[in-house]
N, C-alpha and C positions, 0 to 999 in steps of 0.2 A: 465415291468413298465406300459405298456399300459393296461395290464390285471388288475394290481392293481388299476389304476386310474378308470377303468370302474367299478370295484367292489365297490370302494368307492363312486362313483356317484350313483350306484344302492342302496347302503345302505342308503345314505343320502335321496334319493327320497322316499324310503320306510318309513323312520322315519318321513319325512315331511308329507306323506300321513296319517300315523297313528296319528300324532299330529293334523292334520287338521280335522280328523274325530272323534276326542275325544268328548265325550258328553259335556265337559266343554269348547269346542272351537266353533267358528262359530258365526253367527249373529242371535242367537235365541232370541225370545221375552222374556223380563224380567218378573219376577213375579210381579204382580201389587201391588202398595202401599195400595190400598183399598182391604181388604180381600174379595175375591169372595165368594159367597154363594154356588156355585157349582164348580166342578173341571174345571179349564180353559184348553182350547185346545192348550196347549203348552208343550214342553218337560219339564218333572218334575222329580226331584229326588224321590227316594223311600219314603223319609220322607214327601215330599210335596204331593205325591199321597196318602199316608196313612192319611194325614190330612183330606181328603174329604171322608174317610171311617167311620169317627166318626159321631155321630148324628148331629154335627155342627162343622165347622172348628174353630170357636172361642169358647174358653172354657166357656165364660160367656153366650153363647147362647145354650149350651149343656144341654138338659133337664135331662140327666143322670149324671150331675156333681153337686156336692154340697160340702159345708163344713158341719161339724157336731158340734152342741153346746150341752153342757152337764149340767144337773142339778141334784143335789142330791135329792133323794126321802125323803119325810117326812112321819112319822107315823110308821116306822118299827124299832123294837128294836133288837140290836145285842149283848146283854149281856155285854155292855161296852167294846166290842172288845176283849173279852178274848179267842176268837177262837173256842168257843163251839157252836156257832150259825152261820150258813151261809145261804144265799139266793142267788141263781144263776139260770142261764138258764131260763129266763122268757118266757112264751108263748107270742104270739102277743096279744095285748089287743083287746077285742071286746066290743061293746056297746050294752047293753041289759037292758031293764027296767030303762032307764035313768042313768045307771052307767057303768063305764068301769070295765071289769073283766079281771084278769090275773091269771095264774097258774104258779108255779115255783118249783124248787128243794129247799127243806129246810132240812138242817141237824141241829139237836138239840141233841148234844151228851155230855157225861160227860167230855170228853177231846177232844182237837183238833186232827186232823188226824195225823197218825204217818208216812205217806208217802207210795207211791206205792212200793218202794224198800223194805219196811218192812211189806208187806201185809201178810206174813206168821205169823206175830205176832198179826194181827187183831183179835178181838173177837166180841161177840154179842153187846158189849158196846164200843169197841175201833175201830174207823173207820180207814181204810187204806188211803183213799183219801177224798177230799172235797165233793165228790158226793157219798160216801159210807154211808150206814145206813141212807138213806134219804127217804123222803116221798114227795108227791105232795101236795102243799098247794094252797089256793085260797085267793085272796085279791080284794078289790073293791075301786073305786075312783070316785069322781064326776068331777075332773078337770085334772087328769092325773099326778098331782104333789104330792098330799097327798093321801096315801093309808091306808086302814084299813084292817088288816089281819082278815080273817073270820074263817077258820077252815081247817083241813086237808081234801083234796078232795079225794085223792087216797092213802090209807095207804099201807104199805108193806103187801102183802098177806101171808098166812101161807106157810111154807116150805112143799113141794118142788116146789110150783107154781112159774112160772116166775116172778121175782121181789121180791122174799122173802128176798133177801139180801138188795136190794135198788131199788127204782124207782126214775127216774131222767130225767131231760131235756124234759119237756112236750111241746106239742103244741096242738092247738085247731082246730077242724073242726066243722062247722055248716052245717048240711046236712038235708034237708027236715024237718026242725023244731026241730031236735035233735042235741045234743052236743056230740062230741067225743074227748077224750083226748088220744093222742098217746105219748108214753114215752119209755125210755130205761128201760129194766127189767133185773137186775143183779141177777145171781144165785151163785155168789162167790164174795169175796172182790176184788175190782178193783185193779189190779196190781199183783194178785196172779199168773196168767199165762199171762195176758194182760188185756186190757180194754175191755173184751169180753162181748157182750150182744146182744140180739135181741130187737125188738120193740113190746110192748103190747098195748092194747087199753082198755079204759073204756068208758061207755056212760051214758047219763042222759037226762031227759026231760027238765031240767032247768040248767042254769049255776051255780045255787046254790046247785045242786045235788038233791038227793043222786046219787052217781056214781056206776054203776054196772060193776064190774071187769069181763072180759071175761076169764081170766086165759089162754090166748092164745098168742103165738108169731105171731101176725098178719103179721109182716114183718120179716121173719126169716133171718138168715145170709145166705150168698151165699154158693154154693157147694164148696167142698174141692178143693183147688188149684186156686180159683178165688180171685180177689182183696178184696172182702168183705166177705171172708169165716169166719172171726172171729167177726165182729162187724157191727151193723147197729145203727148209732148214729144220734142224732139231727133230728128227723123226723119233717118235716114242710109241711103240706098239703095246697094245693089250689085246686079250681075247675076250670078246664080249658078244653075247647073243649068237654064238656059234661061228663068228667070223673074226678074222684078224682086222683090228682097227689100228691104223697108224695115224696119229695126230702129228701135225707139222706146223711150222711157222713160216711166214713170208713177210718181209718188209716191202711196202709198196708206196706209191705216191712219192717216190724217192729218187731213183736214179734216172737219168744222169743230172737233172737240173733241180731237184727238190730235196737236197740232202738234209736240210734242217727241218723239213716239214713232212717227214715220213710218217706213215701209218703202219700198224702191225695187225695182222690177222692170223688166226689159227685155222687150219683146214683139216679135213678128215678124209682118208681113203680107206676102203675096205676090200677084202679079198678072202677067198676060200683057200688060197695057196700062198705061202710066204714069199714065193718068187713071182707072184702076180698072175694075171694082170690085176691091178688095183683100180677100183672105181671111185671117182671123186663124189663126195656128198653134194647133192644139188643145192644145199643150203649154205655151202661154204661162203665166207668164213663162219665157223661156229663160235669163235670168240674174237673180240677186237682189242684185247689187252693181253699183255704178257710177253716179255722179251724171249723167254724160252717156253718149252712145253713141259707140263707136269700133269699127268693124268693117271688115275688109278680107280679100280672098282670100289664103290662105296654103297652099301646096302644093295638095292636092286638097280642102281644107276651108276653114274660115273662122276667122280669129283675132279676138279681142276684147280690148280694154283696159278693165279696171274700175278707175276711180279711186276717190275717196272714196265713202262710204256702203256699208253692208252688211258681212257677215262676210268677204267675199272681196275687200275693197278692196285697191288697189295690186297687182293681179295681171294677168298676161297669161294669156288662156285660149284654147283651141283646140277646134274641133268638126269632126268628120269629115262632118257633114251640115248644118251651119249652125244646128242646133237644140240639140244635146246637147253642152254645153261642159264641159271639164275644165281645171283650173289647170295651166298650162305653166311659169310662173315667178312669182316675187314681185319687184316692181320698186320702186325708190326715186324719189321726186319725179316721179311721172308727170304729163304735161301735162294741165291742166284744159281741158275743151272741146276735146279733141284732134281735129284735122282733118288727117289725113295725106295727103300727095301719093301717090296710088295709081294709077299708069298703067294697071293692069289691072283696075280696079274695075268696069268696064262691058264687059269683053271676053268674059265668060262663060268665063274660063280654068279649066282643071282643074290648073293648075300656078302658083298664085299666088306671086309673087316677093317679096312683103313691102314694107316701107317704110323710108325713111331720113330723112325730114323732113316737116314740116308746120307748121301754125299752131295756136295755142291762145290762151287769154286769161288775164289776171289781173284779178280783180274788186276788189282792194283797193288800187288806185292812188289817189293823192290823200290828203288829210288828213280828219280827222273833219268831217262836215258837207259835204264835197266829194268823197265817194267816187265813183269811176267806174271803168270797166273799160277795159283796153287790150289790143290784140292783140300777140302776140309769135310768134317762130319757135322751134321746137324741132328738134333733130337727134338721131338715134338710129341704131342698127343692128339692125333687125328684118328684115333682108334676106338672101335666099339668094344675092345677087349681089355683096354688099359684105362684106369682112372687115376690120373696124376694131377692133383690140384695145383701143384707148382707150375704146371704148364698152362693153367687156365687163368692166371692172374691177368689183370688189365693195366698194370702199372709198370712201366719201364722208364727208369730215370737215367738220362745221359749226363755225363759231366759237362760243364760249360765249354770245355775245349772242343767237344764234338760239334757244338753249335757254332762256335767261333771259327772253326775250320771251314765252315760254309760261308765265308765272308764275301763282301762286295768286291768286284774287280775294279780296276782303275777307271774304266769307262763309266761304270755305274756311279762311282764316287764323284766323278766329274759332273755327271748329269745332275746329281743331287745338289752339288755345290752351286752349279749354275742356276738351278731352280730356286735355291735359297737366296742367291744374290738378286735374282729378278723379283722375288717376292718382297725382299727388303727395300728395293728401289721403288716399287709400286706403292708401298705403305709409308714411305718417308713423308713427313709433313712438307707442304708446299712452302717455298720461301717467298712467294709473291705476296 
């Protein structure tokens, strides 16, 4: 009996000690009512500690948080939405000779795309995907809202040169007074084996051209067995720390047998010459989220927007060296194929001022069987020179129809009904 009593006392004492030393017990200092600007010297939960790892603990003070506002572009024709004309994947706008200039993927085909799954049925006139049988086009604007299409800038080169099947997804570099367009160069219908391509480049003395095609894969795909062995997509150049940095994207863990379980990574290549050779960063991928690439100088580092795909989708990120990125904020409704107007993208600045507007695309314009993509404008406040409180709110209210449009499919509804029936049968009272 005495032994049992002693054991019970020891057990109670141990529990009491554990209870009294729990992080949630004791007379610790409470978190203050007024939000501190720096981390207080008090015991903090993991979430409270993380709060002070962002650029600012209050969302409204975070220079890398914004809402996005959207405006349709004026001046571009889409054949009454019949699916035969598409414009997508714009370059970042640049300002030259008093006008804004953009380049983008344009498809003008006799029929809409038949789909990647039917790529073996594509012909020289029938595209497999929205970015098949495309060319790079040029447009200008004086206000960023109304655009005048000029002409094709980079046509498809003759077979078998890189891009003979399609050239798509351009972005622009201005380097020592010359202009360089980087873009995806397809040598087969997209979807035939995968969305496989490397990056080519054309150059000109003026944004109006004429453009000289190098017929080279200036950023080739990676070695066999590496994450980017099949594709180098979405090239986006900036000048940073004296070198040309081109960020790119590759989908991997995908083709040919993992189409529904793909991963996305962003890589970085650098060079002293816009025509290369480019060296891959040994730490690639530098990001593991984001369906397209959006990078711009910010303060003494580089900011990045990750839209859909990956665990860190819908985030703004920042890196002090252009390689190692951390989440700076979570954003709503980020622009797809975001191409921001970035005046200091090519100045090798160590004080990047951020962005306030740019272009993007929507890929679901039109109706079933006539789907096509359209260009649009977005505005935001990711700038150190603009203070727009209307861009810093944290409340976006969608109408019920937006949510209801994301409804269950037939198979999901059947699964739920079957589960309900099974649950009802198992809970029915026994008749025995």
